[in-house]
C-alpha positions in Angstrom: -26.3 180.3 45.1 -23.0 178.7 45.8 -19.8 180.7 45.7 -17.4 180.1 42.9 -14.2 178.3 43.7 -10.9 177.9 41.9 -11.5 174.2 41.6 -15.0 172.8 40.7 -16.8 171.4 43.8 -17.7 168.2 42.0 -14.0 167.5 41.4 -13.0 168.0 45.1 -12.6 164.5 46.4 -14.0 164.1 49.9 -13.5 160.6 51.5 -15.3 159.6 54.6 -14.1 156.4 56.5 -15.4 154.3 59.3 -19.2 154.5 59.1 -19.4 158.2 59.7 -23.1 159.2 60.2 -25.0 159.6 56.8 -25.8 163.2 57.9 -22.2 164.2 57.1 -22.5 163.0 53.5 -25.9 164.5 53.1 -24.6 167.9 54.3 -21.7 167.8 51.9 -23.7 166.6 48.9 -26.4 169.3 49.5 -23.5 171.8 49.3 -22.5 170.5 45.9 -19.6 168.2 46.8 -18.8 164.7 45.6 -18.3 162.3 48.5 -16.9 158.8 48.6 -17.9 156.7 51.7 -15.7 153.8 52.9 -17.5 152.1 55.8 -14.4 150.8 57.6 -11.1 151.8 59.0 -8.0 151.8 56.7 -4.3 151.3 57.3 -1.1 150.6 55.5 -0.8 151.0 51.8 -4.6 151.2 51.4 -4.7 154.2 53.7 -1.7 155.8 52.1 -3.4 155.6 48.7 -6.6 157.2 50.0 -4.7 160.0 51.7 -2.8 160.7 48.4 -5.9 160.8 46.3 -8.2 162.8 48.7 -8.6 166.6 49.0 -10.6 166.2 52.3 -10.5 163.1 54.6 -12.9 162.2 57.4 -12.1 159.6 60.0 -13.4 158.4 63.3 -11.2 156.8 66.0 -9.7 153.7 64.4 -8.0 155.1 61.4 -4.6 156.5 62.5 -3.1 159.4 60.5 0.5 159.7 61.6 3.4 161.5 60.1 4.1 158.6 57.7 0.6 158.9 56.2 0.8 162.7 56.0 3.9 162.3 53.8 1.5 161.2 51.1 -0.9 164.1 51.6 0.1 166.3 48.6 -3.5 167.0 47.6 -5.0 167.0 51.1 -6.6 170.3 52.2 -8.3 169.3 55.4 -8.8 166.4 57.9 -12.0 165.9 59.9 -12.1 163.8 63.1 -15.7 162.9 63.4 -15.3 162.5 67.2 -14.6 164.6 70.3 -10.9 163.7 70.5 -8.2 164.0 67.8 -5.7 161.5 69.2 -5.9 159.5 66.0 -4.2 162.3 64.0 -0.7 163.7 64.2 -2.1 167.3 64.4 1.2 169.1 64.7 2.6 167.4 61.6 -0.6 168.2 59.8 -0.3 171.8 60.7 3.3 172.0 59.4 2.0 170.4 56.2 -0.6 173.1 55.9 -3.6 170.9 56.7 -6.1 172.0 59.3 -7.8 169.4 61.5 -11.4 169.8 62.6 -13.4 167.9 65.2 -16.7 168.2 67.0 -15.7 168.7 70.7 -19.2 169.4 72.0 -21.6 167.5 69.9 -21.7 164.5 72.2 -22.0 166.6 75.4 -25.6 165.8 76.2 -25.2 162.1 75.5 -22.2 161.7 77.8 -23.9 163.8 80.5 -27.1 161.7 80.4 -25.1 158.4 80.6 -23.2 159.8 83.6 -26.5 160.6 85.4 -27.9 157.2 84.5 -24.8 155.6 86.0 -25.1 157.6 89.2 -28.7 156.5 89.8 -27.9 152.9 88.7 -25.0 152.7 91.2 -27.0 154.2 94.0 -29.8 151.7 93.5 -27.5 148.8 92.6 -29.5 148.3 89.4 -26.7 146.3 87.7 -26.6 143.6 90.5 -30.4 143.4 90.7 -30.6 143.0 86.9 -28.0 140.3 86.8 -29.7 138.3 89.7 -33.1 138.5 88.1 -31.7 137.2 84.8 -30.4 134.2 86.8 -33.8 133.7 88.3 -33.0 135.2 91.7 -35.7 137.5 93.2 -33.8 139.9 95.5 -35.9 142.7 96.9 -33.4 143.6 99.7 -32.8 147.3 100.2 -29.3 146.8 101.5 -27.0 149.4 99.8 -29.8 151.1 97.9 -30.0 154.9 98.3 -31.6 157.9 96.8 -29.3 160.4 95.1 -31.2 163.4 96.5 -29.0 165.2 99.1 -25.8 163.4 98.1 -22.7 165.2 97.0 -21.4 164.9 93.5 -17.8 165.9 92.8 -17.0 166.8 89.2 -13.4 166.8 88.1 -13.2 168.8 84.8 -15.9 171.5 84.5 -16.0 171.9 80.7 -19.1 171.4 78.6 -19.8 167.9 79.8 -19.0 168.6 83.4 -21.3 171.6 83.4 -24.2 169.6 81.9 -23.7 166.8 84.4 -23.8 169.4 87.2 -27.1 170.9 86.0 -28.7 167.6 85.5 -27.6 166.4 89.0 -29.0 169.5 90.6 -32.3 168.7 89.1 -32.2 165.4 91.1 -31.5 167.3 94.3 -27.8 166.6 94.5 -25.2 169.0 96.0 -22.7 169.6 93.2 -19.1 170.8 93.6 -16.4 170.9 90.9 -12.6 171.2 90.5 -10.9 172.5 87.3 -7.4 173.7 86.7 -8.9 176.7 85.0 -11.2 179.2 86.7 -14.7 178.5 85.5 -18.0 180.3 86.1 -20.3 178.0 88.1 -23.7 177.2 86.6 -26.7 176.9 88.8 -25.9 176.2 92.5 -22.7 174.3 91.7 -19.7 175.4 93.8 -15.9 175.4 92.8 -13.4 173.7 95.1 -9.8 174.9 95.0 -8.0 171.5 95.2 -8.7 168.0 94.1 -8.1 166.6 97.6 -10.7 168.9 99.0 -13.2 167.8 96.4 -12.5 164.1 97.0 -13.1 164.4 100.8 -16.6 165.8 100.3 -17.8 163.6 97.4 -20.3 160.8 97.6 -20.0 160.4 93.9 -16.9 161.3 91.9 -17.4 161.9 88.2 -14.4 162.5 85.9 -14.6 164.6 82.7 -11.0 165.5 81.8 -8.9 165.0 78.6 -5.9 162.7 78.3 -2.9 164.9 79.1 0.3 164.2 81.0 -1.2 166.0 83.9 -4.4 163.8 84.0 -2.8 160.4 83.4 -3.1 158.4 86.6 -4.5 161.4 88.5 -6.9 159.1 90.4 -4.8 156.5 92.1 -4.7 154.8 95.5 -4.0 158.0 97.5 -6.9 159.8 95.8 -9.3 156.9 96.3 -8.4 156.7 100.0 -9.5 160.3 100.3 -13.0 159.6 99.1 -15.7 158.9 101.7 -16.2 155.3 102.7 -19.1 153.9 100.6 -18.6 156.4 97.7 -18.7 155.8 94.0 -16.4 156.5 91.0 -17.7 157.2 87.5 -15.2 157.6 84.6 -16.5 158.6 81.2 -13.5 160.6 80.3 -10.3 158.7 79.4 -9.1 155.3 80.5 -5.7 156.7 81.5 -7.1 158.9 84.2 -7.8 156.2 86.7 -5.4 153.6 87.9 -7.5 150.5 87.5 -5.5 148.3 89.9 -6.0 150.8 92.7 -9.7 151.0 91.8 -10.1 147.3 92.0 -8.4 147.2 95.4 -10.7 150.0 96.7 -13.7 148.0 95.5 -12.5 144.7 96.9 -11.8 146.3 100.3 -15.3 147.8 100.4 -14.0 151.3 100.7 -15.9 152.1 97.5 -19.5 151.0 97.1 -19.3 150.9 93.3 -17.9 152.2 90.1 -19.0 152.9 86.5 -16.4 152.8 83.7 -17.0 153.6 80.1 -13.3 153.9 79.2 -10.2 151.7 79.8 -6.4 152.1 79.6 -6.4 149.9 76.5 -9.4 149.2 74.4 -9.8 146.7 71.5 -10.1 148.2 68.0 -12.8 146.0 66.4 -16.4 145.8 67.5 -17.4 142.6 69.2 -13.7 141.8 70.1 -13.0 139.8 73.3 -12.0 142.0 76.1 -11.2 141.1 79.7 -11.7 144.1 82.0 -10.8 142.3 85.2 -13.8 143.4 87.2 -15.9 140.2 86.8 -16.3 139.2 90.5 -16.9 142.7 91.9 -20.4 143.7 92.8 -22.0 147.0 91.7 -19.6 147.7 88.9 -21.1 149.0 85.7 -19.0 148.5 82.5 -19.8 149.9 79.1 -17.6 149.7 75.9 -16.8 153.4 75.4 -20.3 154.3 74.3 -20.7 157.7 76.2 -21.1 159.6 72.9 -22.6 156.8 70.9 -26.1 157.9 70.4 -27.9 158.5 67.1 -28.3 162.1 68.1 -24.7 162.7 69.0 -23.3 161.0 65.9 -25.7 162.9 63.7 -24.6 166.2 65.2 -21.0 165.3 64.9 -21.4 164.5 61.3 -23.2 167.8 60.5 -20.7 169.9 62.6 -17.5 168.5 61.0 -19.1 168.6 57.5 -20.0 172.2 58.0 -16.4 172.9 59.1 -15.2 171.4 55.8 -17.6 173.6 53.8 -16.5 176.7 55.7 -12.9 176.0 54.9 -13.3 174.9 51.3 -15.7 177.7 50.5 -14.4 180.6 52.5 -11.1 179.5 54.0 -12.6 179.6 57.5 -10.5 177.7 60.1 -13.0 178.3 63.0 -12.9 175.2 65.1 -9.6 173.8 63.8 -7.6 172.2 66.6 -4.1 172.8 65.1 -4.5 176.0 63.1 -4.9 179.7 63.7 -8.6 180.7 63.6 -9.5 183.0 60.7 -13.0 183.6 59.4 -13.0 186.6 57.1 -16.3 187.7 55.6 -16.5 187.6 51.8 -16.0 190.7 49.8 -17.8 190.9 46.5 -15.9 191.2 43.2 -12.6 190.1 44.7 -10.4 187.0 44.6 -9.5 185.4 47.9 -5.9 184.2 48.4 -5.0 181.7 51.2 -1.4 181.6 52.4 -0.2 179.2 55.1 3.4 180.0 56.1 6.0 179.4 58.8 5.5 182.0 61.5 8.7 184.1 61.0 9.2 187.8 61.6 8.3 190.0 58.7 6.0 187.5 56.9 3.1 189.9 56.5 5.4 192.7 55.4 6.8 190.5 52.6 3.2 189.7 51.4 2.2 193.4 51.5 5.3 194.3 49.7 4.4 192.0 46.8 0.9 193.4 46.7 2.3 196.9 46.5 4.9 196.0 43.8 2.2 194.4 41.7 -0.1 197.3 42.1 -2.9 195.3 43.5 -5.4 196.5 46.1 -6.2 194.7 49.3 -9.9 194.8 49.9 -9.8 192.7 53.1 -7.0 190.9 55.0 -6.8 188.8 58.2 -3.8 187.1 59.7 -3.6 184.8 62.7 -0.7 182.8 64.0 0.3 180.1 66.4 3.8 179.7 67.6 4.8 177.9 64.4 2.2 178.6 61.8 0.8 181.7 60.2 -2.5 181.7 58.3 -3.3 184.7 56.0 -6.6 185.2 54.2 -6.6 188.1 51.8 -9.1 189.5 49.3 -7.5 191.4 46.3 -8.8 192.9 43.1 -9.4 190.2 40.4 -7.2 191.6 37.6 -3.9 191.0 39.5 -4.7 188.1 41.8 -2.9 185.4 39.7 0.4 187.3 39.9 0.0 188.1 43.6 -0.7 184.5 44.3 2.3 183.2 42.3 4.7 185.5 44.0 3.5 184.9 47.5 3.8 181.1 46.8 7.5 181.6 46.0 8.3 183.2 49.4 10.6 181.0 51.4 8.4 180.9 54.4 5.3 179.8 52.4 4.0 176.3 53.0 0.8 176.4 50.8 -0.7 179.2 48.8 -3.8 179.1 46.6 -6.6 181.2 45.1 -9.8 180.1 46.7 -12.1 182.0 44.4 
């Protein structure tokens, strides 16, 4: 039985853009929500109108929600990025507007890891070159430059969920796996940590990158780092295009210092599918290029759709912000026979005391309460007795630090 809300579910407008996997809509409809699907990216006035009319908005990577669009978000309760990254949304501005942003950071882990391993094997056996030659009618059975991956060293930069999966899969092929991460991580299997990036580069036959786009990672693999790799080694980048300096990579491939590379991401990428795109690696042998498809499998997109849709349901039904990238995480179990009040406020000293003072003055009883904060934002979920919830809600909403306050149920 669905929980009651202060606003009928069928009147909550959820809009999903950009061909989000049908599993997202199915999950939301099964929960009783009305969903509008727009199978393309939006911008300009058209996007502003949708933002203004929606309570919940789902996007992939091509719809950009910047501060200008969020100015129209008077109704908006939540944003979902049906992707791993959230670069397409101004998440800080959304937080200050009282709008949590959800994503699916781990749903495509297996898909990216499998493509990484496939690229490692394809590079070691020069599959791309053999394939191209045979399509041209050339029968080339030479073994020059073809190797097994067993016994080779794989260096992983970024030992998060994807890096860990890559390491485990590589070990199954008999590879020796080392990793470097700026945070201390518990190794899985026989994988070993390496204290510095330089030390990892010097012992890697294959270098696989799995880091986010941050000021620290932009350009982290340039000429100096490529020179430290073993002669005849390989570079695989399925993380972010900004991580590798492509001019330095081209130079290392042309010189023969590198035996090959596989790139799924690029410094700049075209927005539309089937757009012309010159990557600049045309004449270089043993270079595998794919158009940012690491997470583009049916399984990954289905899992992303379900994960973000369930985050929407958790927030709309219970006020749960578990998994939000820009909000304090609160997930308070429901208390029967109460009304739940959600209060988003600026994180200032004494905020909770002001709320509790109102509850005391009204004569209400707090059945359950949870507050979490970031540096700028406080998020309070509170269950109070039903008879006095309207007055408590109205007075909390009038507090000067309050951004948004509403009765959930």
